[in-house]
Backbone as JSON Lines, residues from 0, in Angstrom:
{"i":0,"aa":"M","n":[0.83,-1.19,0.0],"ca":[0.0,0.0,0.0],"c":[0.87,1.26,0.0]}
{"i":1,"aa":"S","n":[1.99,1.19,0.7],"ca":[2.89,2.35,0.76],"c":[3.34,2.77,-0.63]}
{"i":2,"aa":"E","n":[3.62,1.78,-1.49],"ca":[4.08,2.07,-2.85],"c":[3.04,2.86,-3.63]}
{"i":3,"aa":"I","n":[1.79,2.46,-3.5],"ca":[0.7,3.16,-4.2],"c":[0.61,4.61,-3.71]}
{"i":4,"aa":"I","n":[0.69,4.79,-2.41],"ca":[0.6,6.15,-1.84],"c":[1.77,7.0,-2.31]}
{"i":5,"aa":"H","n":[2.99,6.44,-2.28],"ca":[4.16,7.2,-2.74],"c":[3.99,7.61,-4.2]}
{"i":6,"aa":"H","n":[3.46,6.73,-5.04],"ca":[3.26,7.05,-6.45],"c":[2.27,8.21,-6.6]}
{"i":7,"aa":"V","n":[1.15,8.15,-5.9],"ca":[0.15,9.22,-5.98],"c":[0.76,10.55,-5.52]}
{"i":8,"aa":"V","n":[1.5,10.53,-4.44],"ca":[2.12,11.75,-3.92],"c":[3.09,12.32,-4.96]}
{"i":9,"aa":"D","n":[3.87,11.46,-5.61],"ca":[4.79,11.93,-6.64],"c":[4.05,12.62,-7.79]}
{"i":10,"aa":"V","n":[2.87,12.1,-8.14],"ca":[2.09,12.65,-9.24],"c":[1.52,14.03,-8.89]}
{"i":11,"aa":"V","n":[1.07,14.23,-7.65],"ca":[0.36,15.47,-7.3],"c":[1.23,16.52,-6.59]}
{"i":12,"aa":"K","n":[2.43,16.16,-6.17],"ca":[3.18,17.08,-5.31],"c":[3.54,18.4,-5.99]}
{"i":13,"aa":"N","n":[3.86,18.4,-7.28],"ca":[4.19,19.66,-7.95],"c":[2.99,20.6,-8.0]}
{"i":14,"aa":"Q","n":[1.82,20.04,-8.31],"ca":[0.6,20.86,-8.34],"c":[0.33,21.46,-6.97]}
{"i":15,"aa":"L","n":[0.53,20.66,-5.92],"ca":[0.29,21.16,-4.57],"c":[1.31,22.23,-4.18]}
{"i":16,"aa":"N","n":[2.58,22.04,-4.57],"ca":[3.61,23.04,-4.26],"c":[3.28,24.37,-4.92]}
{"i":17,"aa":"I","n":[2.83,24.33,-6.17],"ca":[2.45,25.56,-6.88],"c":[1.32,26.27,-6.14]}
{"i":18,"aa":"S","n":[0.41,25.5,-5.57],"ca":[-0.73,26.05,-4.84],"c":[-0.4,26.39,-3.39]}
{"i":19,"aa":"R","n":[0.85,26.24,-3.0],"ca":[1.3,26.51,-1.63],"c":[0.6,25.6,-0.61]}
{"i":20,"aa":"I","n":[0.36,24.38,-1.01],"ca":[-0.26,23.41,-0.12],"c":[0.8,22.41,0.31]}
{"i":21,"aa":"K","n":[0.93,22.27,1.6],"ca":[1.9,21.33,2.16],"c":[1.26,19.95,2.2]}
{"i":22,"aa":"L","n":[2.01,18.93,1.77],"ca":[1.53,17.55,1.81],"c":[2.38,16.78,2.81]}
{"i":23,"aa":"V","n":[1.7,16.19,3.79],"ca":[2.37,15.42,4.84],"c":[1.99,13.95,4.67]}
{"i":24,"aa":"K","n":[3.01,13.07,4.68],"ca":[2.76,11.63,4.65],"c":[3.07,11.07,6.02]}
{"i":25,"aa":"D","n":[2.18,10.23,6.5],"ca":[2.36,9.55,7.78],"c":[2.0,8.08,7.57]}
{"i":26,"aa":"L","n":[2.97,7.33,7.09],"ca":[2.72,5.94,6.74],"c":[3.25,5.02,7.83]}
{"i":27,"aa":"G","n":[2.38,4.14,8.29],"ca":[2.76,3.2,9.33],"c":[3.82,2.23,8.83]}
{"i":28,"aa":"E","n":[4.53,1.68,9.77],"ca":[5.56,0.69,9.43],"c":[4.9,-0.65,9.16]}
{"i":29,"aa":"H","n":[5.53,-1.42,8.28],"ca":[5.14,-2.81,8.03],"c":[3.7,-2.94,7.55]}
{"i":30,"aa":"L","n":[3.29,-2.05,6.67],"ca":[1.96,-2.19,6.1],"c":[1.94,-3.43,5.22]}
{"i":31,"aa":"P","n":[0.92,-4.25,5.34],"ca":[0.88,-5.46,4.52],"c":[0.5,-5.12,3.08]}
{"i":32,"aa":"E","n":[0.79,-6.08,2.19],"ca":[0.3,-5.92,0.83],"c":[-1.21,-6.08,0.85]}
{"i":33,"aa":"V","n":[-1.86,-5.25,0.09],"ca":[-3.31,-5.31,-0.01],"c":[-3.64,-5.73,-1.44]}
{"i":34,"aa":"V","n":[-4.53,-6.68,-1.59],"ca":[-4.9,-7.15,-2.92],"c":[-5.9,-6.16,-3.5]}
{"i":35,"aa":"V","n":[-5.41,-5.28,-4.38],"ca":[-6.25,-4.24,-4.97],"c":[-5.86,-4.04,-6.43]}
{"i":36,"aa":"D","n":[-6.72,-3.37,-7.16],"ca":[-6.38,-2.87,-8.48],"c":[-5.64,-1.55,-8.23]}
{"i":37,"aa":"E","n":[-4.32,-1.56,-8.43],"ca":[-3.5,-0.4,-8.08],"c":[-3.96,0.87,-8.79]}
{"i":38,"aa":"N","n":[-4.32,0.76,-10.08],"ca":[-4.76,1.94,-10.82],"c":[-6.02,2.54,-10.21]}
{"i":39,"aa":"Q","n":[-6.94,1.69,-9.8],"ca":[-8.18,2.2,-9.22],"c":[-7.92,2.87,-7.87]}
{"i":40,"aa":"I","n":[-7.07,2.28,-7.05],"ca":[-6.78,2.88,-5.73],"c":[-6.0,4.18,-5.92]}
{"i":41,"aa":"Q","n":[-5.12,4.23,-6.93],"ca":[-4.45,5.5,-7.23],"c":[-5.47,6.56,-7.64]}
{"i":42,"aa":"Q","n":[-6.48,6.16,-8.42],"ca":[-7.54,7.08,-8.81],"c":[-8.28,7.6,-7.59]}
{"i":43,"aa":"V","n":[-8.59,6.71,-6.65],"ca":[-9.28,7.1,-5.42],"c":[-8.46,8.13,-4.66]}
{"i":44,"aa":"L","n":[-7.2,7.82,-4.41],"ca":[-6.36,8.71,-3.61],"c":[-6.11,10.04,-4.32]}
{"i":45,"aa":"T","n":[-5.9,9.99,-5.63],"ca":[-5.71,11.23,-6.38],"c":[-6.95,12.11,-6.28]}
{"i":46,"aa":"N","n":[-8.13,11.51,-6.43],"ca":[-9.37,12.25,-6.34],"c":[-9.52,12.9,-4.97]}
{"i":47,"aa":"L","n":[-9.24,12.13,-3.91],"ca":[-9.37,12.68,-2.56],"c":[-8.39,13.82,-2.31]}
{"i":48,"aa":"I","n":[-7.18,13.7,-2.83],"ca":[-6.17,14.76,-2.64],"c":[-6.54,16.0,-3.45]}
{"i":49,"aa":"V","n":[-6.99,15.81,-4.7],"ca":[-7.39,16.96,-5.52],"c":[-8.6,17.67,-4.89]}
{"i":50,"aa":"N","n":[-9.55,16.9,-4.39],"ca":[-10.69,17.52,-3.69],"c":[-10.22,18.3,-2.46]}
{"i":51,"aa":"A","n":[-9.27,17.73,-1.74],"ca":[-8.73,18.42,-0.56],"c":[-8.07,19.73,-0.97]}
{"i":52,"aa":"A","n":[-7.31,19.69,-2.05],"ca":[-6.66,20.92,-2.54],"c":[-7.71,21.95,-2.95]}
{"i":53,"aa":"D","n":[-8.79,21.5,-3.6],"ca":[-9.87,22.42,-3.97],"c":[-10.51,23.03,-2.73]}
{"i":54,"aa":"A","n":[-10.66,22.25,-1.67],"ca":[-11.26,22.76,-0.44],"c":[-10.37,23.79,0.24]}
{"i":55,"aa":"I","n":[-9.07,23.64,0.08],"ca":[-8.13,24.61,0.65],"c":[-8.15,25.88,-0.19]}
{"i":56,"aa":"G","n":[-8.28,25.72,-1.5],"ca":[-8.39,26.87,-2.4],"c":[-7.1,27.63,-2.54]}
{"i":57,"aa":"K","n":[-7.21,28.94,-2.6],"ca":[-6.05,29.8,-2.84],"c":[-5.26,30.1,-1.57]}
{"i":58,"aa":"E","n":[-5.78,29.74,-0.44],"ca":[-5.06,29.93,0.81],"c":[-4.05,28.79,0.97]}
{"i":59,"aa":"S","n":[-2.99,29.02,1.7],"ca":[-2.07,27.93,1.97],"c":[-2.72,27.01,3.01]}
{"i":60,"aa":"G","n":[-2.38,25.77,2.95],"ca":[-2.96,24.81,3.88],"c":[-2.18,23.51,3.85]}
{"i":61,"aa":"T","n":[-2.72,22.51,4.51],"ca":[-2.03,21.23,4.63],"c":[-2.98,20.09,4.3]}
{"i":62,"aa":"I","n":[-2.45,19.13,3.55],"ca":[-3.14,17.86,3.31],"c":[-2.26,16.79,3.94]}
{"i":63,"aa":"T","n":[-2.88,15.93,4.73],"ca":[-2.15,14.82,5.35],"c":[-2.73,13.52,4.84]}
{"i":64,"aa":"I","n":[-1.85,12.65,4.36],"ca":[-2.28,11.31,3.98],"c":[-1.56,10.34,4.91]}
{"i":65,"aa":"S","n":[-2.37,9.51,5.56],"ca":[-1.79,8.56,6.51],"c":[-2.31,7.17,6.19]}
{"i":66,"aa":"A","n":[-1.53,6.19,6.58],"ca":[-1.93,4.79,6.4],"c":[-1.44,4.01,7.6]}
{"i":67,"aa":"S","n":[-2.3,3.13,8.1],"ca":[-1.96,2.32,9.27],"c":[-2.79,1.04,9.23]}
{"i":68,"aa":"L","n":[-2.46,0.14,10.12],"ca":[-3.26,-1.07,10.29],"c":[-4.37,-0.8,11.28]}
{"i":69,"aa":"S","n":[-5.46,-1.54,11.16],"ca":[-6.52,-1.44,12.16],"c":[-5.95,-1.85,13.5]}
{"i":70,"aa":"E","n":[-6.6,-1.43,14.56],"ca":[-6.12,-1.7,15.93],"c":[-5.78,-3.16,16.15]}
{"i":71,"aa":"S","n":[-6.68,-4.06,15.77],"ca":[-6.44,-5.48,16.07],"c":[-5.25,-6.02,15.31]}
{"i":72,"aa":"A","n":[-5.05,-5.56,14.07],"ca":[-3.91,-6.04,13.29],"c":[-2.62,-5.5,13.88]}
{"i":73,"aa":"A","n":[-2.63,-4.25,14.29],"ca":[-1.42,-3.63,14.83],"c":[-0.97,-4.31,16.11]}
{"i":74,"aa":"H","n":[-1.92,-4.89,16.84],"ca":[-1.59,-5.54,18.1],"c":[-1.54,-7.06,17.99]}
{"i":75,"aa":"G","n":[-1.56,-7.57,16.76],"ca":[-1.41,-9.02,16.56],"c":[-2.51,-9.83,17.21]}
{"i":76,"aa":"A","n":[-3.76,-9.36,17.1],"ca":[-4.88,-10.1,17.69],"c":[-4.91,-11.52,17.15]}
{"i":77,"aa":"S","n":[-5.24,-12.44,18.0],"ca":[-5.23,-13.83,17.55],"c":[-6.62,-14.25,17.09]}
{"i":78,"aa":"R","n":[-6.63,-15.24,16.22],"ca":[-7.88,-15.77,15.69],"c":[-8.41,-16.83,16.63]}
{"i":79,"aa":"A","n":[-9.69,-17.12,16.45],"ca":[-10.29,-18.23,17.2],"c":[-9.54,-19.5,16.85]}
{"i":80,"aa":"G","n":[-9.37,-20.36,17.8],"ca":[-8.65,-21.61,17.56],"c":[-7.18,-21.51,17.88]}
{"i":81,"aa":"G","n":[-6.75,-20.35,18.37],"ca":[-5.37,-20.22,18.81],"c":[-4.38,-19.9,17.72]}
{"i":82,"aa":"N","n":[-4.82,-19.65,16.49],"ca":[-3.91,-19.32,15.4],"c":[-3.51,-17.86,15.53]}
{"i":83,"aa":"N","n":[-2.24,-17.59,15.85],"ca":[-1.81,-16.21,16.02],"c":[-1.78,-15.49,14.69]}
{"i":84,"aa":"G","n":[-1.99,-14.21,14.7],"ca":[-1.98,-13.4,13.49],"c":[-3.25,-12.59,13.4]}
{"i":85,"aa":"P","n":[-3.25,-11.68,12.47],"ca":[-4.41,-10.81,12.32],"c":[-5.66,-11.58,11.92]}
{"i":86,"aa":"A","n":[-6.79,-11.12,12.39],"ca":[-8.07,-11.73,12.04],"c":[-8.44,-11.36,10.61]}
{"i":87,"aa":"E","n":[-9.33,-12.14,10.01],"ca":[-9.75,-11.92,8.63],"c":[-10.3,-10.52,8.41]}
{"i":88,"aa":"S","n":[-10.89,-9.93,9.43],"ca":[-11.56,-8.64,9.26],"c":[-10.63,-7.44,9.41]}
{"i":89,"aa":"D","n":[-9.33,-7.66,9.46],"ca":[-8.41,-6.54,9.64],"c":[-8.31,-5.7,8.38]}
{"i":90,"aa":"F","n":[-8.05,-4.43,8.59],"ca":[-8.04,-3.47,7.51],"c":[-6.78,-2.62,7.53]}
{"i":91,"aa":"V","n":[-6.38,-2.16,6.35],"ca":[-5.46,-1.04,6.23],"c":[-6.34,0.2,6.19]}
{"i":92,"aa":"I","n":[-6.0,1.16,7.0],"ca":[-6.79,2.39,7.1],"c":[-5.99,3.54,6.49]}
{"i":93,"aa":"I","n":[-6.58,4.17,5.49],"ca":[-5.94,5.3,4.82],"c":[-6.81,6.53,5.09]}
{"i":94,"aa":"K","n":[-6.17,7.59,5.55],"ca":[-6.9,8.83,5.82],"c":[-6.31,9.95,4.98]}
{"i":95,"aa":"V","n":[-7.18,10.74,4.38],"ca":[-6.78,11.95,3.67],"c":[-7.49,13.1,4.38]}
{"i":96,"aa":"S","n":[-6.7,13.96,5.02],"ca":[-7.23,15.08,5.8],"c":[-6.76,16.39,5.2]}
{"i":97,"aa":"D","n":[-7.59,17.41,5.31],"ca":[-7.19,18.73,4.82],"c":[-7.58,19.79,5.84]}
{"i":98,"aa":"T","n":[-6.97,20.94,5.67],"ca":[-7.27,22.1,6.52],"c":[-8.14,23.09,5.75]}
{"i":99,"aa":"G","n":[-8.95,22.57,4.85],"ca":[-9.78,23.41,3.98],"c":[-11.03,23.92,4.65]}
{"i":100,"aa":"S","n":[-11.98,24.3,3.81],"ca":[-13.19,24.97,4.27],"c":[-14.18,24.06,4.98]}
{"i":101,"aa":"G","n":[-14.04,22.75,4.81],"ca":[-14.96,21.83,5.46],"c":[-16.26,21.7,4.69]}
{"i":102,"aa":"I","n":[-17.08,20.76,5.1],"ca":[-18.36,20.47,4.45],"c":[-19.45,20.65,5.5]}
{"i":103,"aa":"A","n":[-20.49,21.38,5.14],"ca":[-21.6,21.59,6.07],"c":[-22.23,20.25,6.44]}
{"i":104,"aa":"E","n":[-22.6,20.11,7.7],"ca":[-23.16,18.86,8.2],"c":[-24.36,18.4,7.36]}
{"i":105,"aa":"A","n":[-25.17,19.34,6.92],"ca":[-26.36,19.0,6.12],"c":[-25.99,18.36,4.79]}
{"i":106,"aa":"N","n":[-24.77,18.59,4.3],"ca":[-24.34,18.05,3.01],"c":[-23.58,16.74,3.13]}
{"i":107,"aa":"L","n":[-23.12,16.39,4.31],"ca":[-22.27,15.2,4.46],"c":[-22.95,13.93,3.98]}
{"i":108,"aa":"S","n":[-24.25,13.79,4.21],"ca":[-24.93,12.56,3.81],"c":[-25.14,12.47,2.3]}
{"i":109,"aa":"K","n":[-24.89,13.56,1.56],"ca":[-25.14,13.59,0.12],"c":[-23.89,13.52,-0.73]}
{"i":110,"aa":"I","n":[-22.71,13.69,-0.14],"ca":[-21.51,13.89,-0.96],"c":[-21.12,12.68,-1.8]}
{"i":111,"aa":"F","n":[-21.56,11.49,-1.44],"ca":[-21.25,10.31,-2.24],"c":[-22.33,10.01,-3.27]}
{"i":112,"aa":"D","n":[-23.4,10.81,-3.3],"ca":[-24.48,10.62,-4.26],"c":[-24.02,11.07,-5.65]}
{"i":113,"aa":"P","n":[-24.36,10.28,-6.7],"ca":[-24.0,10.71,-8.06],"c":[-24.64,12.05,-8.39]}
{"i":114,"aa":"F","n":[-23.87,12.9,-9.03],"ca":[-24.27,14.21,-9.52],"c":[-24.45,15.26,-8.43]}
{"i":115,"aa":"Y","n":[-24.15,14.92,-7.17],"ca":[-24.18,15.93,-6.11],"c":[-22.79,16.57,-6.04]}
{"i":116,"aa":"T","n":[-22.74,17.88,-6.07],"ca":[-21.46,18.58,-5.98],"c":[-21.6,19.82,-5.11]}
{"i":117,"aa":"T","n":[-20.53,20.13,-4.42],"ca":[-20.47,21.38,-3.66],"c":[-19.66,22.42,-4.43]}
{"i":118,"aa":"K","n":[-19.21,22.06,-5.64],"ca":[-18.33,22.94,-6.43],"c":[-19.1,23.79,-7.45]}
{"i":119,"aa":"G","n":[-20.41,23.77,-7.4],"ca":[-21.18,24.55,-8.37],"c":[-20.91,24.03,-9.78]}
{"i":120,"aa":"H","n":[-20.65,24.96,-10.71],"ca":[-20.4,24.57,-12.1],"c":[-19.02,23.96,-12.29]}
{"i":121,"aa":"G","n":[-18.19,24.0,-11.25],"ca":[-16.83,23.47,-11.36],"c":[-16.72,21.97,-11.14]}
{"i":122,"aa":"G","n":[-17.81,21.3,-10.83],"ca":[-17.73,19.86,-10.57],"c":[-18.88,19.12,-11.22]}
{"i":123,"aa":"T","n":[-18.67,17.82,-11.44],"ca":[-19.71,17.0,-12.06],"c":[-20.51,16.23,-11.03]}
{"i":124,"aa":"G","n":[-19.97,16.08,-9.83],"ca":[-20.65,15.29,-8.81],"c":[-20.43,13.8,-9.0]}
{"i":125,"aa":"L","n":[-19.47,13.44,-9.82],"ca":[-19.22,12.01,-10.05],"c":[-18.0,11.49,-9.28]}
{"i":126,"aa":"G","n":[-17.08,12.37,-8.92],"ca":[-15.82,11.93,-8.31],"c":[-16.0,11.06,-7.08]}
{"i":127,"aa":"L","n":[-16.72,11.55,-6.08],"ca":[-16.86,10.79,-4.85],"c":[-17.79,9.59,-5.01]}
{"i":128,"aa":"A","n":[-18.74,9.66,-5.95],"ca":[-19.58,8.49,-6.22],"c":[-18.72,7.37,-6.82]}
{"i":129,"aa":"V","n":[-17.83,7.72,-7.72],"ca":[-16.91,6.73,-8.32],"c":[-15.96,6.2,-7.25]}
{"i":130,"aa":"V","n":[-15.43,7.09,-6.42],"ca":[-14.54,6.68,-5.33],"c":[-15.23,5.65,-4.44]}
{"i":131,"aa":"R","n":[-16.44,5.94,-4.03],"ca":[-17.17,4.99,-3.17],"c":[-17.36,3.66,-3.88]}
{"i":132,"aa":"G","n":[-17.72,3.69,-5.16],"ca":[-17.9,2.46,-5.92],"c":[-16.63,1.62,-5.98]}
{"i":133,"aa":"I","n":[-15.5,2.26,-6.21],"ca":[-14.22,1.55,-6.26],"c":[-13.92,0.91,-4.92]}
{"i":134,"aa":"I","n":[-14.08,1.67,-3.85],"ca":[-13.78,1.15,-2.51],"c":[-14.71,-0.02,-2.18]}
{"i":135,"aa":"E","n":[-15.99,0.11,-2.47],"ca":[-16.93,-0.98,-2.19],"c":[-16.62,-2.21,-3.04]}
{"i":136,"aa":"N","n":[-16.16,-2.01,-4.28],"ca":[-15.78,-3.15,-5.12],"c":[-14.56,-3.87,-4.57]}
{"i":137,"aa":"H","n":[-13.8,-3.21,-3.72],"ca":[-12.64,-3.82,-3.06],"c":[-13.01,-4.32,-1.66]}
{"i":138,"aa":"N","n":[-14.31,-4.43,-1.38],"ca":[-14.82,-4.87,-0.07],"c":[-14.39,-3.96,1.06]}
{"i":139,"aa":"G","n":[-14.21,-2.69,0.74],"ca":[-13.83,-1.71,1.74],"c":[-14.95,-0.74,2.04]}
{"i":140,"aa":"T","n":[-14.63,0.24,2.86],"ca":[-15.58,1.29,3.19],"c":[-14.88,2.64,3.12]}
{"i":141,"aa":"I","n":[-15.69,3.68,2.95],"ca":[-15.18,5.05,3.0],"c":[-16.14,5.85,3.85]}
{"i":142,"aa":"S","n":[-15.59,6.69,4.71],"ca":[-16.41,7.56,5.54],"c":[-15.78,8.95,5.56]}
{"i":143,"aa":"V","n":[-16.53,9.91,6.07],"ca":[-16.06,11.28,6.08],"c":[-16.44,11.94,7.4]}
{"i":144,"aa":"E","n":[-15.54,12.78,7.88],"ca":[-15.8,13.66,9.03],"c":[-15.37,15.05,8.59]}
{"i":145,"aa":"S","n":[-16.18,16.05,8.95],"ca":[-15.85,17.4,8.53],"c":[-16.42,18.43,9.48]}
{"i":146,"aa":"K","n":[-15.71,19.53,9.6],"ca":[-16.16,20.69,10.37],"c":[-15.94,21.92,9.5]}
{"i":147,"aa":"V","n":[-17.0,22.67,9.31],"ca":[-16.89,23.89,8.51],"c":[-15.83,24.8,9.12]}
{"i":148,"aa":"G","n":[-14.93,25.28,8.28],"ca":[-13.87,26.16,8.73],"c":[-12.67,25.45,9.33]}
{"i":149,"aa":"K","n":[-12.76,24.15,9.52],"ca":[-11.65,23.39,10.14],"c":[-11.03,22.39,9.18]}
{"i":150,"aa":"G","n":[-11.85,21.77,8.31],"ca":[-11.31,20.8,7.38],"c":[-12.1,19.51,7.36]}
{"i":151,"aa":"T","n":[-11.59,18.58,6.56],"ca":[-12.29,17.33,6.3],"c":[-11.31,16.17,6.33]}
{"i":152,"aa":"T","n":[-11.8,15.01,6.8],"ca":[-11.01,13.78,6.76],"c":[-11.85,12.68,6.14]}
{"i":153,"aa":"F","n":[-11.31,12.08,5.08],"ca":[-11.91,10.89,4.48],"c":[-11.12,9.7,4.99]}
{"i":154,"aa":"T","n":[-11.83,8.66,5.42],"ca":[-11.2,7.45,5.93],"c":[-11.6,6.27,5.04]}
{"i":155,"aa":"V","n":[-10.59,5.65,4.44],"ca":[-10.78,4.47,3.59],"c":[-10.28,3.27,4.36]}
{"i":156,"aa":"R","n":[-11.11,2.24,4.42],"ca":[-10.72,0.98,5.08],"c":[-10.74,-0.12,4.03]}
{"i":157,"aa":"L","n":[-9.57,-0.73,3.8],"ca":[-9.45,-1.8,2.82],"c":[-9.0,-3.08,3.52]}
{"i":158,"aa":"P","n":[-9.69,-4.19,3.28],"ca":[-9.25,-5.44,3.9],"c":[-7.94,-5.9,3.27]}
{"i":159,"aa":"W","n":[-7.14,-6.54,4.05],"ca":[-5.89,-7.08,3.53],"c":[-5.86,-8.59,3.77]}
{"i":160,"aa":"R","n":[-5.07,-9.24,2.96],"ca":[-4.95,-10.69,3.08],"c":[-3.5,-11.05,3.29]}
{"i":161,"aa":"R","n":[-3.28,-11.93,4.23],"ca":[-1.93,-12.41,4.46],"c":[-1.55,-13.35,3.32]}
{"i":162,"aa":"P","n":[-0.27,-13.35,2.93],"ca":[0.14,-14.31,1.91],"c":[-0.13,-15.73,2.39]}
{"i":163,"aa":"Q","n":[-0.58,-16.57,1.47],"ca":[-0.83,-17.98,1.81],"c":[0.49,-18.69,2.07]}
{"i":164,"aa":"K","n":[0.53,-19.5,3.11],"ca":[1.73,-20.27,3.4],"c":[1.83,-21.43,2.41]}
{"i":165,"aa":"T","n":[3.02,-21.64,1.92],"ca":[3.23,-22.78,1.03],"c":[3.66,-23.98,1.85]}
{"i":166,"aa":"A","n":[3.66,-25.12,1.24],"ca":[4.04,-26.34,1.96],"c":[5.48,-26.26,2.46]}
{"i":167,"aa":"A","n":[6.31,-25.47,1.76],"ca":[7.72,-25.35,2.16],"c":[7.93,-24.4,3.32]}
{"i":168,"aa":"S","n":[6.93,-23.56,3.65],"ca":[7.17,-22.57,4.72],"c":[6.74,-23.03,6.05]}
């Protein structure tokens, strides 16, 4: 997952620098490989970062992208039957946070709806609907928290799978 995030950051960092937006990466150690369509997840993260930059606008601000394991995975929770290791339901959690204008509480329940946009004529209202579809197709979830005037955080949870042990291991 770290590789995908680094690639997305490399693609958008010049645009963000021109806009005086600081990009902070906070990637957890030992993130497992996640079975995903890399191009689609790059599309998701790029969309979330570009939306964050739009929310910051012409003012300088900060976008933070973080990735970590869910609590149980990070602490090596054991499975039923005594098999040590992360449980099947463990997730890699990716957060994209901004210090932008935030989203009014009344609009939060609509932002993933197709054709809903807070950008007026500047948006199609398809970006977050597509993002949600991609995440759900990967058996993940996406949620949002926002405060007007403070910023927004999108949280993506993607399940991960441990590599299968071979007979030789």
